[in-house]
N, C-alpha and C positions, 0 to 999 in steps of 0.2 A: 504494500499500499504506499502510495506517495505521502511524504511528510505533510504536505498541505492538506491532504484528505484526512490524515490521522488527526491533525489539530482541528479541522472543521468538524469532524465527527465528535470529537471530545467537547468542542464548544457547544454543539447541539445537545449532547448528553448533559452537559453542565446546566443547560437551561431547562431541563425537564424536572418535574417533581419526582421524588423517590417512587411514588406509586406508578407514575407513567413509565419509569425505567424498569422497575421490577415486575410490572405486570406484562412486560413484553420480552419474552425470551430472546428474540432476535436482537433487540437493543442491548440486553444484558451481555450477550456474546460479543457484539460489536464493542461494547465498553471494555470487556476483558481483552479483546484483540488489540485495541488501540493502546490500552495501558501497557500491555506486553511490548508493543512496538516502541513506545516511548522509553521503557526501561532498557530496551536493547540498543538504543541510541547512545553514543558517547555524550559526555557532558557538553562538548563543543557543538555536536550536531543538534542536541536539544536546544541549546542557546540560540544557535543560528536559525534553525527552522521555526522555532516558536517566535523569535523576534520578527522574522519576515511575515509570519502569519498574522501577528498582531498589527504590524505596520500596514500590510497589504489588504487585509480583510477586516479586522476589527476597528481599525482607525482610518479606513478608506473614506473618501469623500462621500460615497454612497451610504456607508454605515453612519457617518456623522449626520447626513441629511435625514436618515431614518430616526435620529434621536439618540443613537448610541454614542458612547464616549469613553473617557478614561475610567469611569466607574465600572463599566462592564469588563474592561480589560483588567482592572485591579481584582475584581471578584473572580474572574477566570484564572488569573495568575495565582491568587491565593489558593484556589481549588487544586490547581496543578501542583503547586508546591506542597500541598497537604496530602498528596498521594492520589488525587482524583477519585476519592470516595464520596 
């Protein structure tokens, strides 16, 4: 899976409620797969790919126009730093 897809899937999963995630076995498996892929990345690769994802997707002009901003980025980064649980 492409790193951009990994981070995009995790961003989507982060936005779900626990019930939405755990009531859907396919999403649970996607969550496990993406977490495994992140853990298999080197620290440098995690830093580089996540930084690009945040810049290009989460803080893009389109995202800002939708009303997203640094608050969503901070929440997502805290979640990633906490193990993505």
